[in-house]
PDB file of the backbone (N, CA, C, O) and the ligand in Angstrom, with CONECT records:
HET     ZN  A 101       1
ATOM      1  N   UNK A   1       0.911  -1.202   0.014  1.00  0.00           N
ATOM      2  CA  UNK A   1       0.063   0.067   0.025  1.00  0.00           C
ATOM      3  C   UNK A   1       0.913   1.228   0.002  1.00  0.00           C
ATOM      4  O   UNK A   1       1.773   1.400   0.866  1.00  0.00           O
ATOM      5  N   UNK A   2       0.699   2.097  -1.022  1.00  0.00           N
ATOM      6  CA  UNK A   2       1.512   3.222  -1.101  1.00  0.00           C
ATOM      7  C   UNK A   2       0.691   4.447  -0.650  1.00  0.00           C
ATOM      8  O   UNK A   2      -0.305   4.726  -1.317  1.00  0.00           O
ATOM      9  N   UNK A   3       0.997   5.174   0.375  1.00  0.00           N
ATOM     10  CA  UNK A   3       0.259   6.378   0.713  1.00  0.00           C
ATOM     11  C   UNK A   3       1.051   7.774   0.342  1.00  0.00           C
ATOM     12  O   UNK A   3       2.281   7.807   0.397  1.00  0.00           O
ATOM     13  N   UNK A   4       0.405   8.733   0.025  1.00  0.00           N
ATOM     14  CA  UNK A   4       1.070  10.067  -0.415  1.00  0.00           C
ATOM     15  C   UNK A   4       0.703  11.124   0.564  1.00  0.00           C
ATOM     16  O   UNK A   4      -0.154  11.942   0.230  1.00  0.00           O
ATOM     17  N   UNK A   5       1.268  11.195   1.757  1.00  0.00           N
ATOM     18  CA  UNK A   5       0.901  12.089   2.747  1.00  0.00           C
ATOM     19  C   UNK A   5       1.702  13.499   2.489  1.00  0.00           C
ATOM     20  O   UNK A   5       2.791  13.471   1.915  1.00  0.00           O
ATOM     21  N   UNK A   6       1.161  14.649   2.904  1.00  0.00           N
ATOM     22  CA  UNK A   6       1.826  15.838   2.837  1.00  0.00           C
ATOM     23  C   UNK A   6       2.536  16.097   4.089  1.00  0.00           C
ATOM     24  O   UNK A   6       1.974  15.930   5.171  1.00  0.00           O
ATOM     25  N   UNK A   7       3.800  16.516   3.986  1.00  0.00           N
ATOM     26  CA  UNK A   7       4.539  17.013   5.120  1.00  0.00           C
ATOM     27  C   UNK A   7       5.164  18.467   4.895  1.00  0.00           C
ATOM     28  O   UNK A   7       5.357  18.955   3.782  1.00  0.00           O
ATOM     29  N   UNK A   8       5.432  19.043   6.030  1.00  0.00           N
ATOM     30  CA  UNK A   8       5.881  20.409   5.956  1.00  0.00           C
ATOM     31  C   UNK A   8       7.388  20.394   5.976  1.00  0.00           C
ATOM     32  O   UNK A   8       7.983  19.748   6.838  1.00  0.00           O
ATOM     33  N   UNK A   9       8.032  21.096   5.040  1.00  0.00           N
ATOM     34  CA  UNK A   9       9.520  21.044   4.894  1.00  0.00           C
ATOM     35  C   UNK A   9       9.905  21.982   6.029  1.00  0.00           C
ATOM     36  O   UNK A   9       9.367  23.075   6.203  1.00  0.00           O
ATOM     37  N   UNK A  10      10.984  21.425   6.876  1.00  0.00           N
ATOM     38  CA  UNK A  10      11.358  22.162   7.989  1.00  0.00           C
ATOM     39  C   UNK A  10      12.304  23.357   7.644  1.00  0.00           C
ATOM     40  O   UNK A  10      12.566  24.255   8.445  1.00  0.00           O
ATOM     41  N   UNK A  11      12.790  23.276   6.363  1.00  0.00           N
ATOM     42  CA  UNK A  11      13.628  24.382   5.818  1.00  0.00           C
ATOM     43  C   UNK A  11      12.907  25.636   5.430  1.00  0.00           C
ATOM     44  O   UNK A  11      13.157  26.738   5.919  1.00  0.00           O
ATOM     45  N   UNK A  12      11.891  25.372   4.414  1.00  0.00           N
ATOM     46  CA  UNK A  12      11.239  26.332   3.704  1.00  0.00           C
ATOM     47  C   UNK A  12       9.729  26.565   4.146  1.00  0.00           C
ATOM     48  O   UNK A  12       9.119  27.622   3.984  1.00  0.00           O
ATOM     49  N   UNK A  13       9.270  25.517   4.678  1.00  0.00           N
ATOM     50  CA  UNK A  13       7.895  25.595   5.171  1.00  0.00           C
ATOM     51  C   UNK A  13       6.780  25.279   4.086  1.00  0.00           C
ATOM     52  O   UNK A  13       5.577  25.386   4.322  1.00  0.00           O
ATOM     53  N   UNK A  14       7.272  24.911   2.966  1.00  0.00           N
ATOM     54  CA  UNK A  14       6.345  24.434   1.998  1.00  0.00           C
ATOM     55  C   UNK A  14       5.781  22.977   2.337  1.00  0.00           C
ATOM     56  O   UNK A  14       6.452  22.158   2.966  1.00  0.00           O
ATOM     57  N   UNK A  15       4.574  22.740   1.896  1.00  0.00           N
ATOM     58  CA  UNK A  15       4.155  21.314   2.093  1.00  0.00           C
ATOM     59  C   UNK A  15       4.433  20.503   0.861  1.00  0.00           C
ATOM     60  O   UNK A  15       4.018  20.839  -0.248  1.00  0.00           O
ATOM     61  N   UNK A  16       5.055  19.564   1.058  1.00  0.00           N
ATOM     62  CA  UNK A  16       5.407  18.574  -0.112  1.00  0.00           C
ATOM     63  C   UNK A  16       4.757  17.285   0.117  1.00  0.00           C
ATOM     64  O   UNK A  16       4.419  16.931   1.247  1.00  0.00           O
ATOM     65  N   UNK A  17       4.573  16.566  -0.944  1.00  0.00           N
ATOM     66  CA  UNK A  17       3.986  15.096  -0.877  1.00  0.00           C
ATOM     67  C   UNK A  17       5.069  14.230  -1.028  1.00  0.00           C
ATOM     68  O   UNK A  17       5.910  14.387  -1.914  1.00  0.00           O
ATOM     69  N   UNK A  18       5.098  13.206  -0.108  1.00  0.00           N
ATOM     70  CA  UNK A  18       6.054  12.140  -0.153  1.00  0.00           C
ATOM     71  C   UNK A  18       5.360  10.890  -0.415  1.00  0.00           C
ATOM     72  O   UNK A  18       4.145  10.828  -0.231  1.00  0.00           O
ATOM     73  N   UNK A  19       6.079   9.806  -0.864  1.00  0.00           N
ATOM     74  CA  UNK A  19       5.642   8.430  -1.190  1.00  0.00           C
ATOM     75  C   UNK A  19       5.971   7.589   0.118  1.00  0.00           C
ATOM     76  O   UNK A  19       7.121   7.663   0.551  1.00  0.00           O
ATOM     77  N   UNK A  20       5.040   6.793   0.777  1.00  0.00           N
ATOM     78  CA  UNK A  20       5.360   5.958   1.838  1.00  0.00           C
ATOM     79  C   UNK A  20       4.733   4.592   1.556  1.00  0.00           C
ATOM     80  O   UNK A  20       3.537   4.448   1.304  1.00  0.00           O
ATOM     81  N   UNK A  21       5.589   3.642   1.616  1.00  0.00           N
ATOM     82  CA  UNK A  21       5.240   2.195   1.496  1.00  0.00           C
ATOM     83  C   UNK A  21       4.907   1.754   2.835  1.00  0.00           C
ATOM     84  O   UNK A  21       5.823   1.507   3.619  1.00  0.00           O
ATOM     85  N   UNK A  22       3.635   1.621   3.199  1.00  0.00           N
ATOM     86  CA  UNK A  22       3.167   1.285   4.518  1.00  0.00           C
ATOM     87  C   UNK A  22       3.409  -0.129   4.807  1.00  0.00           C
ATOM     88  O   UNK A  22       3.488  -0.491   5.981  1.00  0.00           O
ATOM     89  N   UNK A  23       3.532  -0.955   3.848  1.00  0.00           N
ATOM     90  CA  UNK A  23       3.956  -2.375   4.104  1.00  0.00           C
ATOM     91  C   UNK A  23       5.278  -2.510   4.700  1.00  0.00           C
ATOM     92  O   UNK A  23       5.561  -3.544   5.305  1.00  0.00           O
ATOM     93  N   UNK A  24       6.105  -1.560   4.582  1.00  0.00           N
ATOM     94  CA  UNK A  24       7.582  -1.660   5.036  1.00  0.00           C
ATOM     95  C   UNK A  24       7.534  -1.388   6.523  1.00  0.00           C
ATOM     96  O   UNK A  24       8.573  -1.607   7.146  1.00  0.00           O
ATOM     97  N   UNK A  25       6.488  -0.947   7.174  1.00  0.00           N
ATOM     98  CA  UNK A  25       6.565  -0.697   8.551  1.00  0.00           C
ATOM     99  C   UNK A  25       7.106   0.809   8.813  1.00  0.00           C
ATOM    100  O   UNK A  25       7.229   1.671   7.942  1.00  0.00           O
ATOM    101  N   UNK A  26       7.410   0.949  10.219  1.00  0.00           N
ATOM    102  CA  UNK A  26       7.883   2.205  10.604  1.00  0.00           C
ATOM    103  C   UNK A  26       9.268   2.398   9.960  1.00  0.00           C
ATOM    104  O   UNK A  26       9.999   1.420   9.801  1.00  0.00           O
ATOM    105  N   UNK A  27       9.621   3.544   9.613  1.00  0.00           N
ATOM    106  CA  UNK A  27      10.868   3.789   8.842  1.00  0.00           C
ATOM    107  C   UNK A  27      11.414   5.141   9.066  1.00  0.00           C
ATOM    108  O   UNK A  27      10.653   6.050   9.399  1.00  0.00           O
ATOM    109  N   UNK A  28      12.734   5.348   8.901  1.00  0.00           N
ATOM    110  CA  UNK A  28      13.337   6.648   8.804  1.00  0.00           C
ATOM    111  C   UNK A  28      13.935   6.808   7.492  1.00  0.00           C
ATOM    112  O   UNK A  28      14.573   5.867   7.019  1.00  0.00           O
ATOM    113  N   UNK A  29      13.798   7.919   6.838  1.00  0.00           N
ATOM    114  CA  UNK A  29      14.305   8.087   5.454  1.00  0.00           C
ATOM    115  C   UNK A  29      14.613   9.447   5.194  1.00  0.00           C
ATOM    116  O   UNK A  29      14.017  10.346   5.787  1.00  0.00           O
ATOM    117  N   UNK A  30      15.488   9.663   4.363  1.00  0.00           N
ATOM    118  CA  UNK A  30      15.822  11.213   3.799  1.00  0.00           C
ATOM    119  C   UNK A  30      15.148  11.451   2.541  1.00  0.00           C
ATOM    120  O   UNK A  30      15.293  10.727   1.556  1.00  0.00           O
ATOM    121  N   UNK A  31      14.385  12.509   2.590  1.00  0.00           N
ATOM    122  CA  UNK A  31      13.769  12.986   1.243  1.00  0.00           C
ATOM    123  C   UNK A  31      14.192  14.329   0.901  1.00  0.00           C
ATOM    124  O   UNK A  31      14.215  15.193   1.777  1.00  0.00           O
ATOM    125  N   UNK A  32      14.535  14.589  -0.318  1.00  0.00           N
ATOM    126  CA  UNK A  32      14.992  15.911  -0.727  1.00  0.00           C
ATOM    127  C   UNK A  32      13.795  16.767  -0.938  1.00  0.00           C
ATOM    128  O   UNK A  32      12.926  16.356  -1.707  1.00  0.00           O
ATOM    129  N   UNK A  33      13.652  17.918  -0.338  1.00  0.00           N
ATOM    130  CA  UNK A  33      12.538  18.757  -0.567  1.00  0.00           C
ATOM    131  C   UNK A  33      12.499  19.223  -2.047  1.00  0.00           C
ATOM    132  O   UNK A  33      13.541  19.686  -2.511  1.00  0.00           O
ATOM    133  N   UNK A  34      11.426  19.147  -2.810  1.00  0.00           N
ATOM    134  CA  UNK A  34      11.478  19.480  -4.155  1.00  0.00           C
ATOM    135  C   UNK A  34      11.349  20.982  -4.440  1.00  0.00           C
ATOM    136  O   UNK A  34      11.481  21.409  -5.588  1.00  0.00           O
ATOM    137  N   UNK A  35      11.099  21.763  -3.424  1.00  0.00           N
ATOM    138  CA  UNK A  35      11.050  23.149  -3.459  1.00  0.00           C
ATOM    139  C   UNK A  35      12.521  23.809  -3.089  1.00  0.00           C
ATOM    140  O   UNK A  35      12.990  24.613  -3.894  1.00  0.00           O
ATOM    141  N   UNK A  36      13.127  23.544  -2.100  1.00  0.00           N
ATOM    142  CA  UNK A  36      14.327  24.155  -1.769  1.00  0.00           C
ATOM    143  C   UNK A  36      15.577  23.176  -1.928  1.00  0.00           C
ATOM    144  O   UNK A  36      16.733  23.598  -1.894  1.00  0.00           O
ATOM    145  N   UNK A  37      15.233  21.772  -2.113  1.00  0.00           N
ATOM    146  CA  UNK A  37      16.371  20.779  -2.399  1.00  0.00           C
ATOM    147  C   UNK A  37      17.106  20.319  -1.133  1.00  0.00           C
ATOM    148  O   UNK A  37      18.060  19.546  -1.226  1.00  0.00           O
ATOM    149  N   UNK A  38      16.723  20.732  -0.082  1.00  0.00           N
ATOM    150  CA  UNK A  38      17.383  20.325   1.182  1.00  0.00           C
ATOM    151  C   UNK A  38      16.964  19.046   1.582  1.00  0.00           C
ATOM    152  O   UNK A  38      15.823  18.691   1.283  1.00  0.00           O
ATOM    153  N   UNK A  39      17.787  18.219   2.278  1.00  0.00           N
ATOM    154  CA  UNK A  39      17.427  16.792   2.723  1.00  0.00           C
ATOM    155  C   UNK A  39      16.652  16.911   3.980  1.00  0.00           C
ATOM    156  O   UNK A  39      17.077  17.456   4.999  1.00  0.00           O
ATOM    157  N   UNK A  40      15.376  16.315   3.827  1.00  0.00           N
ATOM    158  CA  UNK A  40      14.461  16.310   4.976  1.00  0.00           C
ATOM    159  C   UNK A  40      14.574  15.047   5.707  1.00  0.00           C
ATOM    160  O   UNK A  40      14.446  14.042   5.007  1.00  0.00           O
ATOM    161  N   UNK A  41      14.775  14.879   6.898  1.00  0.00           N
ATOM    162  CA  UNK A  41      14.853  13.660   7.686  1.00  0.00           C
ATOM    163  C   UNK A  41      13.479  13.381   8.117  1.00  0.00           C
ATOM    164  O   UNK A  41      12.881  14.127   8.892  1.00  0.00           O
ATOM    165  N   UNK A  42      12.952  12.270   7.601  1.00  0.00           N
ATOM    166  CA  UNK A  42      11.504  11.784   7.870  1.00  0.00           C
ATOM    167  C   UNK A  42      11.596  10.572   8.864  1.00  0.00           C
ATOM    168  O   UNK A  42      12.365   9.637   8.642  1.00  0.00           O
ATOM    169  N   UNK A  43      10.736  10.625  10.030  1.00  0.00           N
ATOM    170  CA  UNK A  43      10.477   9.478  10.698  1.00  0.00           C
ATOM    171  C   UNK A  43       8.977   9.172  10.556  1.00  0.00           C
ATOM    172  O   UNK A  43       8.127  10.014  10.849  1.00  0.00           O
ATOM    173  N   UNK A  44       8.694   8.034  10.131  1.00  0.00           N
ATOM    174  CA  UNK A  44       7.390   7.690   9.775  1.00  0.00           C
ATOM    175  C   UNK A  44       6.957   6.492  10.639  1.00  0.00           C
ATOM    176  O   UNK A  44       7.612   5.450  10.627  1.00  0.00           O
ATOM    177  N   UNK A  45       5.885   6.643  11.366  1.00  0.00           N
ATOM    178  CA  UNK A  45       5.350   5.579  12.219  1.00  0.00           C
ATOM    179  C   UNK A  45       4.124   4.938  11.577  1.00  0.00           C
ATOM    180  O   UNK A  45       3.135   5.587  11.238  1.00  0.00           O
ATOM    181  N   UNK A  46       4.253   3.638  11.436  1.00  0.00           N
ATOM    182  CA  UNK A  46       3.117   2.877  10.860  1.00  0.00           C
ATOM    183  C   UNK A  46       2.362   2.012  11.861  1.00  0.00           C
ATOM    184  O   UNK A  46       2.915   1.156  12.553  1.00  0.00           O
ATOM    185  N   UNK A  47       1.168   2.269  11.889  1.00  0.00           N
ATOM    186  CA  UNK A  47       0.285   1.539  12.975  1.00  0.00           C
ATOM    187  C   UNK A  47      -0.030   0.090  12.581  1.00  0.00           C
ATOM    188  O   UNK A  47       0.264  -0.328  11.461  1.00  0.00           O
ATOM    189  N   UNK A  48      -0.636  -0.682  13.515  1.00  0.00           N
ATOM    190  CA  UNK A  48      -0.800  -2.115  13.406  1.00  0.00           C
ATOM    191  C   UNK A  48      -1.717  -2.368  12.227  1.00  0.00           C
ATOM    192  O   UNK A  48      -1.570  -3.428  11.618  1.00  0.00           O
ATOM    193  N   UNK A  49      -2.678  -1.485  11.826  1.00  0.00           N
ATOM    194  CA  UNK A  49      -3.479  -1.741  10.678  1.00  0.00           C
ATOM    195  C   UNK A  49      -2.846  -1.314   9.421  1.00  0.00           C
ATOM    196  O   UNK A  49      -3.498  -1.275   8.377  1.00  0.00           O
ATOM    197  N   UNK A  50      -1.549  -0.979   9.478  1.00  0.00           N
ATOM    198  CA  UNK A  50      -0.930  -0.521   8.156  1.00  0.00           C
ATOM    199  C   UNK A  50      -1.225   0.979   7.835  1.00  0.00           C
ATOM    200  O   UNK A  50      -0.987   1.432   6.715  1.00  0.00           O
ATOM    201  N   UNK A  51      -1.757   1.754   8.859  1.00  0.00           N
ATOM    202  CA  UNK A  51      -1.890   3.218   8.494  1.00  0.00           C
ATOM    203  C   UNK A  51      -0.838   3.981   9.033  1.00  0.00           C
ATOM    204  O   UNK A  51      -0.115   3.589   9.948  1.00  0.00           O
ATOM    205  N   UNK A  52      -0.744   5.154   8.426  1.00  0.00           N
ATOM    206  CA  UNK A  52       0.248   6.085   8.897  1.00  0.00           C
ATOM    207  C   UNK A  52      -0.157   6.841  10.279  1.00  0.00           C
ATOM    208  O   UNK A  52      -1.096   7.636  10.301  1.00  0.00           O
ATOM    209  N   UNK A  53       0.587   6.549  11.381  1.00  0.00           N
ATOM    210  CA  UNK A  53       0.194   7.123  12.629  1.00  0.00           C
ATOM    211  C   UNK A  53       0.695   8.492  12.800  1.00  0.00           C
ATOM    212  O   UNK A  53       0.036   9.374  13.349  1.00  0.00           O
ATOM    213  N   UNK A  54       1.999   8.670  12.270  1.00  0.00           N
ATOM    214  CA  UNK A  54       2.685   9.919  12.728  1.00  0.00           C
ATOM    215  C   UNK A  54       3.842   9.969  11.779  1.00  0.00           C
ATOM    216  O   UNK A  54       4.518   8.979  11.500  1.00  0.00           O
ATOM    217  N   UNK A  55       4.071  11.387  11.210  1.00  0.00           N
ATOM    218  CA  UNK A  55       5.186  11.609  10.468  1.00  0.00           C
ATOM    219  C   UNK A  55       5.963  12.831  11.037  1.00  0.00           C
ATOM    220  O   UNK A  55       5.377  13.908  11.146  1.00  0.00           O
ATOM    221  N   UNK A  56       7.261  12.696  11.402  1.00  0.00           N
ATOM    222  CA  UNK A  56       7.998  13.793  11.838  1.00  0.00           C
ATOM    223  C   UNK A  56       9.041  14.229  10.807  1.00  0.00           C
ATOM    224  O   UNK A  56       9.842  13.419  10.342  1.00  0.00           O
ATOM    225  N   UNK A  57       9.020  15.553  10.446  1.00  0.00           N
ATOM    226  CA  UNK A  57       9.927  15.994   9.439  1.00  0.00           C
ATOM    227  C   UNK A  57      10.910  16.989  10.156  1.00  0.00           C
ATOM    228  O   UNK A  57      10.540  17.994  10.764  1.00  0.00           O
ATOM    229  N   UNK A  58      12.220  16.574  10.002  1.00  0.00           N
ATOM    230  CA  UNK A  58      13.227  17.495  10.673  1.00  0.00           C
ATOM    231  C   UNK A  58      14.336  17.696   9.729  1.00  0.00           C
ATOM    232  O   UNK A  58      14.650  16.904   8.840  1.00  0.00           O
ATOM    233  N   UNK A  59      14.934  18.876  10.006  1.00  0.00           N
ATOM    234  CA  UNK A  59      16.177  19.166   9.332  1.00  0.00           C
ATOM    235  C   UNK A  59      17.373  18.227   9.525  1.00  0.00           C
ATOM    236  O   UNK A  59      17.398  17.640  10.606  1.00  0.00           O
ATOM    237  N   UNK A  60      18.283  18.007   8.736  1.00  0.00           N
ATOM    238  CA  UNK A  60      19.239  16.913   8.766  1.00  0.00           C
ATOM    239  C   UNK A  60      20.627  17.459   9.608  1.00  0.00           C
ATOM    240  O   UNK A  60      21.713  16.880   9.578  1.00  0.00           O
ATOM    241  N   UNK A  61      20.348  18.631  10.316  1.00  0.00           N
ATOM    242  CA  UNK A  61      21.602  19.110  10.831  1.00  0.00           C
ATOM    243  C   UNK A  61      21.633  18.926  12.430  1.00  0.00           C
ATOM    244  O   UNK A  61      22.464  19.503  13.132  1.00  0.00           O
ATOM    245  N   UNK A  62      20.632  18.054  12.937  1.00  0.00           N
ATOM    246  CA  UNK A  62      20.629  17.865  14.281  1.00  0.00           C
ATOM    247  C   UNK A  62      21.520  16.837  14.712  1.00  0.00           C
ATOM    248  O   UNK A  62      21.614  16.563  15.908  1.00  0.00           O
TER     249      UNK A  62
HETATM  250 ZN    ZN A 101      12.097  22.947   1.423  1.00  0.00          ZN2+
END
């Protein structure tokens, strides 16, 4: 199951759409913002029913 949630870029504040494969379970990934091209560190929590419970988008400099 591929979901396409929107997340807010921590660098430029734009909302971007990412692709999440919910069958892969909870995951951490780096996605380049396609507005400002900065690497966004995404933490994606997948619930027991395979739904997206939470997405955290952080800058990669922490
Ligand atoms: Zn951005």
